[in-house]
C-alpha positions in Angstrom: 22.2 -8.1 3.5 20.4 -9.6 0.6 22.9 -11.4 -1.7 23.2 -11.1 -5.4 22.1 -14.7 -5.8 19.0 -14.1 -3.7 18.2 -11.1 -5.8 18.6 -13.1 -9.0 16.5 -15.9 -7.7 13.8 -13.5 -6.6 13.8 -11.9 -10.1 13.3 -15.3 -11.8 10.4 -16.0 -9.4 8.8 -12.6 -10.1 9.2 -12.9 -13.8 7.8 -16.4 -13.8 4.8 -15.8 -11.6 4.2 -12.1 -11.5 2.0 -9.7 -13.5 3.3 -7.4 -16.2 3.1 -4.6 -13.7 5.4 -6.5 -11.4 7.9 -7.1 -14.1 8.0 -3.5 -15.2 8.2 -2.4 -11.6 11.2 -4.7 -11.0 13.0 -3.4 -14.1 12.4 0.2 -12.9 13.9 -0.4 -9.5 16.8 -2.7 -10.4 17.7 -2.6 -14.1 17.2 1.1 -15.0 13.7 0.4 -16.5 11.4 3.1 -17.5 9.2 4.9 -15.0 6.8 5.6 -17.8 6.5 1.9 -18.6 5.3 1.3 -15.1 2.9 4.2 -15.3 1.6 2.9 -18.6 0.7 -0.5 -17.1 -0.7 1.0 -14.0 -2.9 3.2 -16.1 -4.6 0.1 -17.5 -6.2 -0.4 -14.1 -7.7 3.1 -14.1 -11.4 3.5 -15.1 -12.9 6.4 -17.0 -14.3 7.7 -13.6 -10.7 8.2 -12.3 -10.7 5.4 -9.8 -8.9 2.1 -10.0 -10.2 -1.5 -10.2 -9.6 -4.5 -12.4 -7.9 -6.5 -9.7 -5.0 -4.1 -8.9 -5.7 -5.5 -5.4 -5.7 -9.1 -6.5 -8.4 -10.2 -4.0 -10.9 -7.7 -5.6 -11.3 -8.7 -9.2 -14.3 -6.5 -10.2 -13.5 -3.9 -12.8 -15.4 -1.2 -11.0 -13.4 1.5 -9.1 -12.9 0.7 -5.4 -11.2 2.5 -2.6 -8.8 -0.3 -1.9 -7.6 -0.6 -5.6 -7.2 3.2 -5.7 -5.2 3.1 -2.5 -2.9 0.5 -4.0 -2.5 2.7 -7.1 -1.6 5.7 -4.8 1.1 3.6 -3.2 2.7 2.8 -6.6 2.4 6.5 -7.7 3.9 7.7 -4.4 6.8 5.3 -4.8 7.3 6.4 -8.4 7.3 10.0 -7.3 4.3 10.8 -9.5 2.0 13.2 -7.7 0.7 15.3 -10.6 -0.6 14.8 -14.1 -3.8 13.5 -15.6 -3.7 10.1 -13.9 -3.5 11.8 -10.5 -6.0 14.6 -11.3 -8.6 12.1 -12.4 -8.0 9.9 -9.4 -8.2 12.8 -7.0 -11.6 13.8 -8.6 -12.9 10.3 -8.1 -11.8 10.2 -4.5 -13.4 13.5 -3.6 -16.6 12.6 -5.5 -16.8 9.2 -3.9 -16.2 10.3 -0.3 -19.4 10.2 1.9 -20.4 12.8 4.4 -19.0 10.7 7.3 -15.6 10.5 5.6 -16.0 6.9 4.4 -15.8 5.9 0.8 -18.7 4.6 -1.2 -18.3 0.8 -1.4 -19.8 -0.9 -4.6 -20.6 -4.3 -2.9 -23.1 -5.3 -5.7 -20.3 -4.8 -8.3 -17.7 -6.5 -6.1 -19.6 -9.7 -5.3 -20.3 -10.3 -9.0 -16.6 -11.2 -9.5 -14.1 -13.4 -7.8 -13.1 -11.7 -4.5 -12.0 -12.4 -1.0 -15.1 -12.3 1.3 -13.2 -10.0 3.7 -13.6 -7.2 1.1 -17.4 -7.4 1.0 -17.5 -4.7 3.6 -16.0 -1.2 3.5 -12.2 -1.5 3.5 -11.7 1.6 5.6 -9.3 3.0 3.0 -10.7 6.5 3.3 -8.1 7.6 5.8 -5.2 6.1 3.7 -6.5 7.9 0.6 -6.7 11.2 2.6 -3.2 10.6 3.9 -1.7 10.3 0.4 -3.6 13.4 -0.8 -2.3 15.3 2.2 1.2 14.1 1.6 1.0 15.3 -2.0 -0.5 18.7 -1.1 -3.8 17.8 -2.8 -7.4 17.5 -1.6 -9.9 20.2 -0.5 -10.8 21.6 2.9 -14.2 20.0 2.7 -12.7 16.6 1.9 -10.4 16.7 4.9 -13.1 18.0 7.2 -15.1 14.9 6.3 -12.0 12.8 6.8 -11.8 14.2 10.3 -15.2 12.7 11.0 -13.9 9.3 9.8 -11.0 9.6 12.2 -13.3 10.5 15.1 -15.5 7.4 14.3 -12.5 5.1 14.1 -10.6 6.4 17.0 -7.1 5.4 18.2 -7.0 1.7 19.3 -5.2 0.4 22.4 -3.3 -2.0 20.2 -2.2 -1.5 16.6 -3.6 -4.1 14.2 -1.9 -5.0 10.9 -4.7 -3.2 9.0 -4.5 0.0 11.0 -2.0 1.6 8.7 -4.6 4.1 7.4 -4.5 5.8 10.8 -0.7 6.3 10.5 -1.0 7.6 7.0 -3.6 10.1 7.9 -2.2 11.3 11.2 1.3 11.8 9.7 0.3 13.5 6.4 -3.1 15.2 6.7 -3.1 19.0 6.6 -4.2 19.0 10.3 -1.2 16.7 11.3 -0.1 19.2 14.0 -3.4 18.8 15.8 -2.9 15.0 15.8 0.7 15.0 17.2 -0.2 13.2 20.4 -2.3 10.6 18.5 0.5 10.0 16.1 3.0 9.5 18.9 0.7 6.9 20.4 0.5 5.1 17.1 4.3 5.2 16.6 4.8 3.7 20.0 2.6 0.7 19.1 4.4 -0.1 15.8 7.1 -2.4 17.2 4.6 -4.5 19.1 2.5 -4.8 15.9 5.6 -5.9 13.9 6.3 -8.6 16.4 2.7 -9.8 16.6 2.3 -10.1 12.9 5.9 -11.2 12.1 5.0 -13.8 9.5 3.3 -11.0 7.4 6.5 -8.9 7.3 4.3 -5.7 7.3 7.3 -3.4 7.3 8.2 -4.5 3.8 4.8 -4.5 2.1 3.4 -1.1 1.1 1.6 0.8 2.4 2.8 -0.7 5.7 6.4 0.1 4.8 5.9 3.8 5.2 6.1 3.0 9.0 9.9 2.6 8.5 10.4 6.4 8.4 9.7 6.5 12.1 11.7 3.4 13.2 15.3 3.1 14.3 17.8 1.4 12.1 18.3 -1.6 14.4 14.6 -2.5 14.3 14.4 -2.2 10.6 17.5 -4.5 10.1 16.1 -7.1 12.5 12.8 -7.1 10.6 14.8 -7.3 7.3 16.8 -10.3 8.4 13.6 -12.2 9.4 12.0 -11.4 6.0 15.1 -12.5 4.1 15.1 -15.8 6.0 11.7 -16.5 4.7 12.8 -16.4 1.0 12.3 -19.9 -0.3 14.4 -22.0 -2.6 12.2 -21.0 -5.6 13.2 -17.3 -4.9 9.8 -16.3 -3.6 8.9 -15.0 -0.2 7.0 -17.4 2.1 3.6 -15.8 3.0 1.1 -16.7 5.7 -1.9 -17.1 3.2 -2.8 -19.8 0.8 -3.1 -17.2 -1.9 -0.2 -17.9 -4.3 -0.8 -14.8 -6.5 0.5 -12.7 -3.6 3.9 -14.3 -3.4 5.5 -12.4 -6.4 3.9 -9.2 -5.2 5.2 -9.5 -1.7 8.6 -10.7 -2.9 9.0 -7.6 -5.1 7.9 -5.2 -2.4 10.4 -6.8 0.0 13.2 -6.2 -2.6 12.1 -2.6 -3.2 12.0 -2.0 0.6 15.4 -3.5 1.2 16.8 -1.4 -1.6 15.4 1.8 -0.1 17.2 0.9 3.2 20.5 0.0 1.5 20.2 -3.6 2.4 20.9 -5.3 -0.9 24.4 -6.4 -1.9 
């Protein structure tokens, strides 16, 4: 579905405008690049406490560990198939130590606001359920950790309509150790995914992780329709058109689109 020329143009755009992480990640997925090279660069965003910061989520530039930057790191690690080792052990320890009794994550606002940031990140990102979902998927975490995550789920509840930032619900309901107890809630969330994709079509959420994990529960026709719409938004410079005036996101979203298309066999 994506042509060789579009892939080549997108590569040029990513290598011109992206970060070292983006370039290594592209090489890993499309040119037999090293998984370890990606991991080495990703490790530069990890702090001594085990959490991730330093702008791994580009709208949060503070060096301190945050839940959202750690969530992004988990998405990379999951995609790379790295679910053990020191980088994961240290990260898991940070997540468990940082979780609050109500299942939320400690949010270092005073650290965050001292550096360039999007004002929407001044409040708790709500990443706790996403972090718990990844740990559940990897067979990690502790009973106490997941018990407190259940409190966060009860506080958040299941919405009547799925928003584009409600993916932590899906991650948790699908992968937590108590997933069997949440079967009905997960079914409700799954049923709302197509409407969410239509409502937020300019964001192409199905092709930007961790949103793209939704695709495991969607039929092929829907995925292909969403893919055609995303490919149509690739611009002459090779980058994906995005709905925000935040140009640093274009190479990241472009690359994640390519990786997603590859995973569905939609390149070439």
